[in-house]
N, C-alpha and C positions, 0 to 999 in steps of 0.2 A: 107230481114235485111233492119232497118231504120238507120239514119246517126246518128254518134257518136257528144252528144252533150259535154260529156266531155272525154278527150283522157288522160291518164296519162303514161308515155312510161320511163322505166328503171329509175324509180324517186328516188333521195337519198335525205334524209336529217341528217346530223350530229350536233348534241349538243354539246357543254362543260361545264362541271357543275362543283361546288366545288371549294375550292381554287386550288385544282390540277388541273383545267379545262380538267380533264378528257373527253374523246371522247366519247360520246352515239351515237350510229346509230339508230336512231328512225325509219328510212325508209331505208330498204336497196334495192333497184333495184325493185321497185313496179312497176306495168304495168298492167290497165285495162280499160274499155271505159264503158261509161254511154250512152244508146242510146235513140233515142229520142221518146218520149211519155213511157216510163217506168218509173216503181219503185223500183229500186236498192237497196239492201239492203247493207250495209258496215259491217262488221262483224268480232268480235274480243275480244281476254280478255283485261282487264285492259292493259294499257302499249303497246298494239299491234302497235300503229301507225297511229290508225284511224283519230284523231282529227290532229294530226302533217299533215298527206295527206288533209286534207279537207282545213287547213289553207295555205299548200304550193300550192295547187290547188287554192286558193282565193290570194294568193299573201300575205297573212298576214304575212308568215315568206319567207324566201327567199329559194330556195332549193338548197341542194348543187351541185345537179347534176341533169341531167334527161329534161324532155320536159313534159308541161300542155298545152293542147290546149282546149280551150271554144269557141264552136259555129265554129269550124273550124280554130282559130284566137288562136294568142297568148293570154294566161290568161290575162296578165296584161293589155290589152287595154280595154280602157273606153268603148266603145261600147258594147263590151262583157260582162264586168262587169255590167252593167245597168240590163241586162237580166237575172241576178241571184238574187232570194232572199236567205237571208242566217241566219240562226238560231244559234248561237256558244249552246255550251254544258252549257256555264254559263253566258246567258246574261247579260252584263251589261247596265243599265239604271241609268238616272238621279234620285236619288231619293226622291228629293224633288217636283218633278213633278208627277201630275197624269196619268193616263193611256192616256186622251186625248190630254193633254198637249204634251204628249214623243210623241203619234202618229202624232201630228201637226210637231213638230221638224223633224222627220223622213222625213215625205211627202216632206217638204220642201227642203230638203236636196235630193229627189230625182226629184225634179222639178214640182211636182204635183200642179195642179192649184187650186184656192181658192175652184173654185166649185166643184173638183175633191175630195178635202180634206173634205169638209163639207159631202160629199156624203160616201166616204168610210170609214172614221174614227168611226162614230157611227156603221155603218154595220159592220166593224171586231171585236167593243168590244162587240156586240151582239152577234157575230158568236164565238169569242173564249171564252165566258160566262165569261166575267168581266161588265156586265151592271149595278150590283149589289154593284161597286165599282168605282163607276164613279168619286165620291169626294175624295176618299182617296189615300193620296200620297204613290207612288210605294215604298218608303221606308219600309211601312207599310205591304209590300206584302207579303203571305207565296211565297214558294218555286215553287208549281205548278201555281200559281198566276202571278208570274215572268216568267215561262214559257210560259203561255199565251200571255201575253203580247209581248213578243220576239216574238212568232209566229203570231202576228198581225202585227208586224213590217215587218216581213220577206214578208210576203202576200202584203202589202200596195199597192205597186207599178204594181202588178199584174204579175210578172215576169215570164218566160218561165221556168224557171228553179230553181226549188227548194232545197236549201242543209238544211237540220235537223240535228243535232248533237245532240243525244238524245232527242229528242222532246216530249217524255214520263216521262224523270225525273221527281220526283216529284209531278207527277199526281196520284190522286184516280183514281179507276176503272171506273167514271163516266166522268172524265177527259180524261182519255184515250180513252175510246168509242168515245169522241168526237172528239179529235183529228183526229184518225184512219177514222174517217167520212170525215174530214176537208182534210185528204189527199186523198182519194178515191176521193169525189169531185175535189180536181185540178186534180187529175189523168184523170177523167171522160171529162175536159173540155181538155185534150191531153197536159197539162204541165207534163213536166221530174222532178221525183223527186229523189233524192238520200238522203236516211237517215240511221242514225247510231242507232241501240237500243241492249240492252241487254236484253229487253224482247221480247224471242223468237217467242212465238205465236203470237205477233205483226206481226213479219217479215213473219211469215207464213201464214198470212191472207192478207199480203198487197204487200211482193214483187212477180214480175216478175221473176228477177234474183237476185244473190247474191254474193258477192268475201267474202271471211273469210282471214282475214289478220294475221300474227302470228310473233312475232318479227322482225315488218317491211317487212316480204315476204309474196308474196301471197301464200295463203295455196292452196283453191280451189276457183272454180268461174265458175257459170252456172246457168241454171233453177233450181229450188229445187226440182223439179220432175226427171229431169236429175241427179241431185248429188245424190239423195236420193236411185235413181234406181239401181245404181251401188254395192248397198253395201248388205253383206248376208243378206239374205231374210228367215225367219223362220215360221213355222207353228205352232198352238197349237191346239194338238187333246184330245178331250174329248171322254171316252168313258165309256161305262156300262157293268160291267164284274163283275164274282166274282171269275175269275180263277184266282189263287193266282202266278201259273206260269205266264201267261199272266201280270201280275199286276207287277211283280220283274222285267219282260224284258223292261216292260215300265219306271220303275224306274231307271233302271240300262242304259238306253242308251238313256232316255231323258234329259231334263234340267226343275228346277223348277217345281218336282213331285207334286202331290195333290190328294191328295185321303181321298174319304170322302163318306161313305155308301158304295153302289156298283158302286159310280162315279171317277172316277181319270182320271187326265190329265196332259199332259206335253209338253215342247215346242222341236221341231225339225227342222233341219235344213231341207229347202223345197228342194224337189228333192227325190236324193234314198231312204235318210232316212227317210222321212216322208211316202213316198211309201211302204218300205217294212213293215214299223211299220203298216199301216192301213190293209196290206195283214193280216201279222199274227193276227190283231188284227180280221178279217172277219173270219178266218181258224179256229179262235179259239171260233167263236159263240157269240163276242163280240160286242154290240151294237151301232153304232159309233154316237156321238150325235153330234160333232161339230167339223169342220175341220176352222181354223181360221188363216187367213194371219196376221202376224205380220210385220209393216212395219216400218224402223227406223225412229225416228223422228228427228227435224231439232237438238234438244236439243242433242241427243246423239251422232249425226254426227259434231256438234258443239266441243265437249268434247274432241273427238278423233283428230280432225284435230287441235282443240288449243292444245291437249299434246303430239303433233310428238315431237318437239322440246324442250329441255330444256337448253335454251341460258340466258344470265346475260339481263334482261329489265331494262330499267329505271321505277322509281316511278314517280306517278303523282308531287310528292313533289319536288324531283328533278328536272325535265324538268321544274316547274315553274319560275326555278330561272335559268335555262339554258342559256349559250348563244350560238348565232348560230356560227358553226365553218367558 
């Protein structure tokens, strides 16, 4: 097991919102860790506490209680923060600058030398697909282009740990593919990456491990194959038969029954239920055409976890005007 790059222990964050200063617990005792060299997905529905967790980890907001450690040190230490690249969910950039000017400003803030700036900035502009917009002011950028320049600034100082909050937001399919390739390329270089996303197909393609957050609490954590392996497995059985008694049995005992011509199929629980049906079909002279294992998708597992608890959750608009407790 590799060393943890980010450790979150019993993290709490309470906001006060509205004129009545109502208390809203955005994070409620959250604990997880991101290990060196892995791609880690932080998942959850809107308002689950993902962005608040990231901001608390980076000390952009002060946790109400709990502990956050980066590279084995307290998260607020400058040396630890220098090793982190961050793309916020809604990156804010100076609207009157072009991409080169903005990245040059960011590079100066990270103490990159003039020679490093002249090398890195054109390289990253090309890498994120903004070479066609060199003379355009950022204020004229689309949402997807804004994400691209935000990703470039996160990569600029070649950080060891990348934190990307919804990096695919606003991107078209080509842009999503480019960002996936960038994440995989950084992973191959040995970088550690944490990202949030609602695009679960991207999560399945990229992540070594995931954590699902729901209402500020950890709902599930682990490798995708391990999380999905514990879920109920089913098989789809397709047979060829004209035996009406057997067809009626398949329809009554299975789910999602389909019948066309002399072919019929239905879904059964993997195990005794499927074995008994196969035995009956074989004994009845039916031809077994297919037995297909159905694995639960990340989407169905995510929906199941996100639907476990029905508690009041703050809206994004509420938290936008919230004050820390």
